[in-house]
N, C-alpha and C positions, 0 to 999 in steps of 0.2 A: 525382228533383230536377231533372234536366235537362229532362224532359218538362214539368215544372211551369213552368219559366222559358220554355220554347218556347211553351207555350200562352198565357202572358201576352203574349209578343211578337206572336203571331198575332192575338189579340184587339185589341191596340192598333193594329195595321196595318189590320185589317178595319174598325175604327171610325174610321179616318182621324185618329187622335190622334197626329200626328207629333211634336209637342212633348213629349208625355208619353213617347212611344216613345224619343226621343233621350235624355231624362233617365234612362229605365230602362236603355237600352243603356250609357250612361256608368256608371251604378251597377253594372251587371253586370260591366263591364270592371274597375271598381275592386275588386269582390269577387274577381274572378279574380286580379288582381295581388296583393291581400292574401293570398289562398290560396297563391300561388306563393312570396311572401316568407316566409310562415309555414313552408312546406315546406322552403325553403332554410335558414331559421333552425334548424329541427329537424335537418336534415342536417348543417349546420355544427357544431351542438352535439354531435351524435353523433361526428363526426370528431374534434373537439377532445377529447372525452372519451376516445376511443381513443388519441389521441396522449398524453394525460395519463396514462392507465393504463400505456402503454408506458414512459413516463418513470419512473413509480413503480417498475415492474419492474426497469428498468435501475439505478436508484439503490439498490434493495434488493440487487441482485446485486453492485454495486460495494461497498456497505457490508459485505456478507458477506466479500468478499475483504480489505477493509481491516481488519476485525476479526481475521482470521487473521494478517495482517501485524503487527498490534499485539501479538498473543500471541507471535509469533516474535521481535519486537524486545525484548520484556520478557525472554524466555528468553535471548536472546543477550547482553543487557546483564548479566544475572545471571552468565553464564559469564565475561564480561570482568571483572566485579567480582572474581570469585574469582581470575582470572589476575592482576589488578592487585595484590591482596592478597598473593598468593604471590610475585610479583616483588619486592614491597617487603620481604617476609620474607627472601628470598634476599639482597637487597642489604644489609640490616641484618646478616645473618649474615656476609657477606663483609667487613664493616667491623668485626666484633667479634673477640674473642679465642677464641670458641668453636671447637671442632674436631669436634664430633659431626656426622656426615654423614647421620644416619638420615632427616632430613626432605627432603633434597635431591631424591631421586627423585620424591616427591610434588609438590614445588614445580615441578619441570621438566615434569611431566605437565600441570599446570594452566596453566603459562606458555605451553606450546606449542599449547594448544587454539585452534582458529580455526573457530568455527561458521559455516556457510554460510547466508546469508539466502535462504530459498526464497520469492521474491516471488510472492504469489498475485495474478496479474494477468490471469486468463482473461477476466473481464468487460471490463476496460480494453482488452485487445488486440482483443477483438471489436468494440469501439466506437471504437477509436483514431481512425479517419478520419471518424467521424460524430458525435462528441460535440457539435459545434456545432448539429447538427440535432435532437438528442434532449434534451439538458439545457438547459432554458430559463433557469436562473439563471446569469448570466454569471460572477459572482464565484465561485460554487460550482464551476462547470465549470473555471475557471482554477486553483483550488486543488487540484482532483482531478488535473489535468494536471501541476501542479508537484510534487505528492506522488510521482507515478510517474516523471516525467521528470527531476526534480532530486533529491529526497530519497532515493528508493530507488536511483537510479543512483549517487549518491554513496556509498551503503553498499557497492555493488559495487566502486567505485573504491578505497575504503579496504581492502576485502578483498584486492583485487589487489595493492595496495601492500604489504600484509603478506606475501602469498605470494611476491612477486617481489623484495622489498627487505629488509625487517626480519627475517623468519624465516630466510631463507637465510644471512644474515650471522651471526645468532645460532647457527644450527645448525653453521655452519663452525667457530666457536670452541668450541662444545660438543664436537664430535668431536675437536678437538685436545687438549682438556683432560679428557675423560672416557673411561673404559673401557666398551666395549660389554657389555651384559648381555642375556640373552634370557628370555622368559617365554612361556608357552602362553596363547593367547587363551581367553576364557571359554567359547567353544563347543568348544574343543579342536581346532580345525581348522587353526590356523596358529601359527607361531612369530613372536613380536613382538620386534624388535631395538630396544634402547634404549641411549642413551649417558647413563647416569645415575649412574655411580660415578666420583668424582673420582680422577684418577691421583695427584695430590698436592695435598692440601687447602691447604697453605701456598703453593705455587706458584699455585694458583687464586686465592687471595686477593690475590696480587700482580699478577695478570694484568689489566692495564688494558683490553686489547682485549676480553676476555670481559666484564668489568664494564661497559664502554661499550656493548657490544651488548645487554646485559641492561637497562641504563638506557634505551636506545632502545626496546626492547620495552615497558618499563614506561610510558614517556612516550606512545608511540603507542597503547597500550591505553587510557590515560587520555583521550587525544584521541578515540578511538572511542566511549568511554562518554559523553563530553560531547555529541558529535554525535548519538548514539543517543537521548540524553535530550531534546534539542531536537526531533528527529523524532518521538519518542514523544508529546511534549506537543502538537505540531501535529496529530498523527494522532488523539489523543483529541478535540480540538476539531472536527476535520473530520468524524469519525464522528458526533458529537453534532449538528452542523449538517445533515448529510445526513438524519439521523433526523427532525429538525425540518422539513426541506423535504418529506420524504415525508408527514408528517402534514398539512402545509399543502396539498399537492396532493390529498390524500384528501378 
């Protein structure tokens, strides 16, 4: 092809057709420029496609983690709901004329459960400092950041509040009013110590400090359930919107 164009130029020069040669030269330049622009366009398209494919991969990884977190939240909320119900049953018992203590041990076990939220955040941590460069949807990027930096961190804050404030206070009054019992763990490898047998059931019913600490546990558990429900709802919508963004990019 190059030889073909060169031959045309030589023929025009030899025949002294300067005007035609200039027109031809300009045409050849235009063709070269068009070729360069096409090549750049193809190159840019390929680069943009690579960027888009990388964004899709990242969004898929984030959604995998978020779906694991959703499963975790649903399980934790179920445990808290059981704890709330048992706290309520215990409080009703303390306000009643009943004296049968057979259910108290089971109530206490459920009330004291504090499942840990194992935040699946590998993809987010790997991208924490480069989300702006990778996720093109500004609104979606902000919501992902808020989910990890606000919603999930607040779960940790409430966990810590339970461990450092509400549970120690409840446990203190429990030790004061209950006798320690022991049981062997299911695997038979350790002895478990429990304060689950009331020293005096009538005194326990009159003990406002114990009842107040139980009420605090009950109310805080309800609070945690409410916040988990809000986070769960937001997470459902976020996961759905990320799936839609992935489909759009594809």
